[in-house]
C-alpha positions as CSV (number, residue, x, y, z in Angstrom):
1,M,-13.0,2.2,-14.4
2,K,-14.6,1.5,-11.0
3,I,-12.9,2.0,-7.7
4,G,-14.4,0.6,-4.6
5,L,-14.1,2.3,-1.2
6,D,-14.8,1.0,2.2
7,M,-16.7,3.9,3.7
8,M,-16.8,2.6,7.3
9,G,-13.1,1.7,7.8
10,G,-10.9,4.0,9.8
11,D,-11.0,5.9,13.1
12,Y,-12.7,8.9,11.6
13,A,-15.0,7.1,9.1
14,P,-17.4,7.6,7.5
15,L,-17.2,11.4,7.7
16,E,-13.6,11.7,6.6
17,T,-14.1,9.1,4.0
18,V,-16.9,11.2,2.5
19,K,-14.7,14.3,2.6
20,G,-12.0,12.4,0.7
21,V,-14.6,11.4,-2.0
22,R,-15.6,15.0,-2.3
23,Q,-12.0,16.2,-2.5
24,Y,-11.2,13.6,-5.2
25,L,-14.2,14.5,-7.3
26,D,-13.4,18.2,-7.0
27,A,-9.8,17.8,-8.0
28,E,-10.0,15.1,-10.8
29,K,-10.9,16.3,-14.3
30,N,-11.7,12.7,-15.4
31,P,-12.7,10.9,-12.2
32,A,-13.2,7.2,-12.0
33,D,-16.6,5.8,-11.0
34,L,-16.6,5.3,-7.2
35,V,-18.5,2.4,-5.6
36,L,-19.0,3.1,-1.9
37,F,-19.6,0.3,0.5
38,G,-21.2,0.9,3.9
39,D,-24.5,1.9,5.6
40,E,-26.4,3.5,2.8
41,S,-28.5,5.9,4.9
42,I,-25.5,7.3,6.8
43,I,-23.5,7.7,3.6
44,R,-26.3,9.5,1.7
45,D,-26.8,11.9,4.6
46,L,-23.1,12.7,4.8
47,L,-22.8,13.1,1.0
48,N,-25.7,15.6,1.2
49,N,-24.2,17.4,4.1
50,E,-20.9,17.7,2.2
51,Q,-22.8,18.7,-1.0
52,T,-21.3,15.7,-2.9
53,A,-23.7,14.6,-5.6
54,S,-22.3,13.0,-8.6
55,E,-23.1,10.6,-11.4
56,H,-19.7,9.0,-10.6
57,I,-21.0,7.7,-7.2
58,Q,-22.8,4.4,-6.6
59,I,-23.6,3.2,-3.0
60,I,-23.7,-0.5,-2.1
61,H,-25.5,-1.1,1.2
62,A,-23.2,-3.0,3.6
63,P,-24.7,-2.7,7.2
64,E,-22.0,-4.5,9.1
65,V,-18.5,-3.1,10.1
66,V,-15.3,-5.0,10.9
67,G,-13.8,-3.4,14.0
68,M,-10.2,-2.4,14.1
69,H,-9.3,-4.9,16.8
70,E,-11.5,-7.9,15.6
71,H,-9.8,-11.1,14.6
72,P,-9.5,-10.8,10.8
73,T,-10.5,-14.3,9.6
74,K,-13.3,-14.7,12.2
75,A,-14.7,-11.2,11.4
76,L,-14.9,-11.7,7.6
77,K,-16.5,-15.1,8.1
78,E,-19.1,-13.9,10.6
79,K,-19.7,-10.5,9.0
80,Q,-20.3,-11.3,5.4
81,Q,-22.4,-8.1,5.0
82,S,-19.6,-5.9,6.3
83,S,-18.2,-3.2,4.0
84,I,-14.8,-5.0,3.7
85,A,-16.4,-8.4,2.9
86,V,-18.8,-7.0,0.3
87,G,-16.1,-4.9,-1.2
88,F,-13.9,-7.9,-1.7
89,T,-16.8,-9.9,-3.2
90,Y,-17.3,-7.1,-5.8
91,L,-13.5,-7.1,-6.5
92,A,-13.3,-10.9,-6.9
93,K,-16.3,-10.8,-9.3
94,G,-14.9,-8.0,-11.4
95,K,-17.6,-5.5,-10.5
96,I,-14.9,-3.1,-9.3
97,D,-11.3,-2.7,-10.5
98,A,-9.7,-1.8,-7.2
99,F,-10.6,-1.7,-3.5
100,I,-9.5,0.7,-0.8
101,S,-9.9,0.7,3.0
102,A,-8.4,2.3,6.1
103,G,-10.1,-0.3,8.2
104,N,-8.8,-3.5,9.9
105,T,-5.4,-4.2,8.2
106,G,-5.5,-7.9,9.0
107,A,-9.0,-8.2,7.4
108,M,-7.8,-6.4,4.3
109,M,-4.8,-8.8,4.0
110,V,-7.0,-11.9,4.6
111,G,-9.5,-10.6,2.0
112,A,-6.8,-9.9,-0.5
113,L,-5.1,-13.3,-0.2
114,Y,-8.3,-15.4,-0.1
115,S,-10.7,-13.4,-2.3
116,I,-8.4,-12.5,-5.2
117,K,-5.2,-14.4,-4.4
118,A,-1.6,-13.8,-5.2
119,I,-0.2,-13.4,-8.7
120,E,1.1,-16.7,-10.1
121,G,4.8,-17.0,-9.1
122,V,4.5,-14.6,-6.1
123,S,5.1,-16.7,-2.9
124,R,4.2,-13.8,-0.5
125,P,2.6,-10.5,-1.3
126,T,4.0,-7.5,0.5
127,I,3.2,-4.0,1.6
128,G,5.8,-1.2,1.9
129,T,6.3,2.2,3.5
130,Y,7.3,5.4,1.9
131,L,10.7,6.9,2.8
132,P,10.9,10.7,2.6
133,R,14.3,11.7,1.3
134,E,16.1,14.9,1.9
135,N,16.1,15.9,-1.8
136,G,12.3,15.9,-1.9
137,T,11.7,12.5,-3.5
138,L,10.5,9.3,-2.0
139,G,12.0,5.9,-1.5
140,L,10.1,2.6,-0.9
141,L,10.9,0.1,1.9
142,L,9.4,-3.3,1.9
143,D,8.4,-5.5,3.7
144,A,6.8,-3.1,6.3
145,G,5.4,-5.7,8.6
146,I,3.2,-8.5,7.1
147,N,6.1,-10.9,6.6
148,A,8.1,-10.9,9.8
149,D,10.1,-14.0,8.9
150,C,11.3,-14.4,5.3
151,K,13.5,-16.5,3.1
152,P,16.0,-15.1,0.6
153,E,13.6,-15.8,-2.3
154,N,10.9,-13.6,-0.6
155,L,13.2,-10.6,-0.4
156,V,14.1,-11.0,-4.1
157,Q,10.4,-11.0,-5.0
158,F,9.9,-7.9,-2.8
159,A,12.6,-6.2,-4.7
160,I,11.0,-7.0,-8.0
161,L,7.6,-5.8,-6.9
162,G,9.0,-2.6,-5.4
163,S,11.0,-1.9,-8.5
164,L,8.0,-2.2,-10.8
165,F,6.0,0.1,-8.5
166,V,8.6,2.8,-8.4
167,Q,9.4,2.5,-12.1
168,H,5.8,2.8,-13.4
169,L,4.1,4.8,-10.6
170,W,7.0,7.2,-9.8
171,N,8.6,7.2,-13.3
172,V,12.0,6.2,-12.2
173,A,13.6,4.5,-15.2
174,S,15.9,2.0,-13.5
175,P,15.2,2.0,-9.7
176,K,18.2,1.3,-7.5
177,V,17.6,-1.6,-5.1
178,G,19.4,-1.9,-1.8
179,L,19.5,-4.7,0.7
180,L,19.2,-3.4,4.3
181,N,22.1,-4.6,6.3
182,I,24.6,-3.8,9.1
183,G,27.4,-3.0,6.7
184,E,28.1,-2.1,3.1
185,E,30.5,-5.0,2.3
186,E,29.3,-8.1,0.6
187,G,29.2,-10.9,3.2
188,K,28.0,-8.7,6.0
189,G,24.9,-9.5,8.0
190,N,23.0,-12.5,9.3
191,L,22.2,-15.7,7.4
192,L,19.2,-14.1,5.6
193,T,21.1,-11.1,4.2
194,Q,24.2,-13.2,3.3
195,A,22.0,-15.6,1.3
196,T,19.9,-12.9,-0.3
197,Y,22.8,-10.7,-1.5
198,P,24.0,-13.0,-4.4
199,L,20.4,-13.6,-5.5
200,L,19.7,-9.9,-5.8
201,K,23.1,-9.4,-7.5
202,S,22.4,-12.0,-10.2
203,N,18.8,-11.1,-10.9
204,A,18.5,-9.5,-14.4
205,L,15.3,-7.7,-13.5
206,L,17.0,-5.7,-10.8
207,N,19.4,-2.7,-10.6
208,F,21.0,-3.9,-7.4
209,V,23.4,-1.5,-5.8
210,G,24.4,-3.6,-2.8
211,N,23.9,-3.3,0.9
212,V,22.5,-0.1,2.5
213,E,22.7,0.7,6.2
214,G,20.3,2.5,8.5
215,R,21.9,5.8,7.8
216,D,21.2,5.4,4.1
217,I,17.5,4.8,4.0
218,F,16.5,8.5,3.8
219,T,19.1,9.2,1.1
220,E,19.2,8.6,-2.6
221,K,21.5,5.6,-2.3
222,A,18.6,3.2,-3.1
223,D,15.1,3.8,-4.5
224,V,13.9,0.5,-3.2
225,V,15.1,-0.9,0.2
226,V,14.3,-4.6,1.0
227,C,14.3,-6.3,4.4
228,E,12.1,-8.8,6.3
229,G,9.0,-7.3,7.9
230,F,10.2,-7.4,11.5
231,T,12.9,-4.9,10.7
232,G,10.8,-3.0,8.2
233,N,8.0,-2.4,10.7
234,V,10.4,-1.1,13.3
235,I,11.7,1.4,10.8
236,L,8.1,2.3,9.8
237,K,7.1,3.0,13.5
238,M,10.3,4.9,14.1
239,A,9.7,7.1,11.0
240,E,6.1,7.8,12.2
241,S,7.5,8.8,15.6
242,I,9.7,11.5,14.0
243,H,6.6,13.4,12.8
244,D,4.9,12.9,16.2
245,M,7.9,14.2,18.1
246,T,8.4,17.3,15.9
247,S,4.7,18.1,16.1
248,R,4.8,17.9,19.9
249,R,7.9,20.1,20.1
250,H,6.4,22.6,17.6
251,I,9.2,22.1,15.2
252,H,8.2,23.3,11.7
253,D,10.5,22.0,9.0
254,E,9.7,21.2,5.4
255,Y,11.6,18.0,5.5
256,F,10.2,16.6,8.8
257,D,6.7,17.6,7.7
258,R,7.0,15.0,5.1
259,F,7.1,12.3,7.7
260,D,3.3,12.8,8.1
261,F,2.5,9.6,6.3
262,E,-1.2,10.5,6.0
263,Q,-0.3,12.9,3.2
264,Y,0.6,9.9,1.0
265,G,-2.7,8.1,1.4
266,G,-2.1,4.4,1.6
267,V,0.1,1.7,0.3
268,P,-0.8,-1.0,-2.2
269,V,-0.6,-4.7,-1.4
270,L,1.9,-5.7,-4.0
271,G,1.8,-9.2,-5.4
272,V,-2.0,-9.8,-5.4
273,A,-3.9,-10.1,-8.6
274,K,-5.9,-6.9,-8.4
275,P,-5.3,-3.4,-6.9
276,V,-5.8,-3.3,-3.1
277,I,-4.8,-0.3,-1.1
278,I,-4.6,-0.1,2.7
279,G,-4.7,3.2,4.5
280,H,-3.7,4.3,8.0
281,G,-6.4,3.9,10.6
282,I,-6.2,7.7,11.4
283,S,-6.8,8.7,7.8
284,H,-8.6,12.0,7.1
285,G,-10.1,13.3,3.9
286,P,-6.9,14.2,2.1
287,S,-5.6,10.7,2.7
288,F,-8.7,9.0,1.2
289,K,-8.4,11.4,-1.7
290,N,-4.8,10.3,-2.3
291,M,-5.7,6.6,-2.0
292,I,-8.3,6.9,-4.7
293,S,-5.9,8.8,-6.9
294,L,-3.3,6.1,-6.4
295,A,-5.7,3.3,-7.3
296,Q,-6.7,5.2,-10.5
297,H,-3.0,5.7,-11.3
298,M,-2.3,2.0,-10.8
299,I,-5.1,1.0,-13.1
300,E,-4.2,3.6,-15.8
301,K,-0.5,2.4,-15.7
302,D,-1.7,-1.3,-15.8
303,L,0.8,-2.0,-12.9
304,L,-0.7,-5.4,-12.2
305,G,-0.3,-6.4,-15.9
306,K,3.3,-5.4,-15.8
307,I,3.9,-7.4,-12.5
308,K,2.2,-10.5,-14.0
309,A,4.4,-10.2,-17.1
310,S,7.6,-9.9,-15.0
311,F,6.8,-12.9,-12.9
312,N,5.9,-15.0,-16.0
313,I,9.4,-14.2,-17.2
314,S,10.8,-15.3,-13.9
315,I,8.8,-18.5,-14.0
316,S,9.9,-19.3,-17.5
317,N,13.6,-18.7,-16.7
318,A,13.5,-20.8,-13.5
């Protein structure tokens, strides 16, 4: 197993990326081989400073960096020796089994969609966000911002992708799926939610529990909450602000501490043909460690194989 890591992506890279590599190798009894993309001399110096020498590390020199605010398509086209571009080349050619970056999110999405493409039958890949629940568990909301406008069929696919992730990565046998809406009753909502409800209800791959409201998203009512990315991104940014606000006010509470999304690492792009994980730009060492562990877990569970099999069933039944 080989996991690729963009060493130059993120506000605190490459130092914090190197710290994450060290923390992962220190914690993992059977670590994956790590392929590190970035400026080789800088990475080697930092690895030496952090006393991180391992037979599980390979460095691929990629001297260019895609900036956080660069235009994604233009940057990947013009900077073909960047750590993101070279990483996706390795992923597309099968030289690595997964790719991780906390760099330019748009460039990561463009790379994922055009280098390795979507799984057959998936019309739009999605990314989610984790929902800390009061009982100590997590829920998953998707889409979290890359699909601002959606059709009902897109939301159904998001529900399937999220359910498979929660089932196989979080070991929830039959994840409950809820449709985010402005009321519990069937028939509530706008044209999108009204058209989506019967499709979710009739899909045999889903354990659909009906509509969920804003007050339900941090409860156990649904393990997977689906919505279009405009609403999802508003909820994501609101949830992030909870941690920022409690930190500013010096409020220490076990539940609100869990709104520090850095502790979860990153989120996978669900629906593309190989594991791609996108981290927060402000990621520090523990976040990179968690992203590497998530990639390893996805590979070990063969999540992509299970997603492909489910969508093959959907295509054959269509």
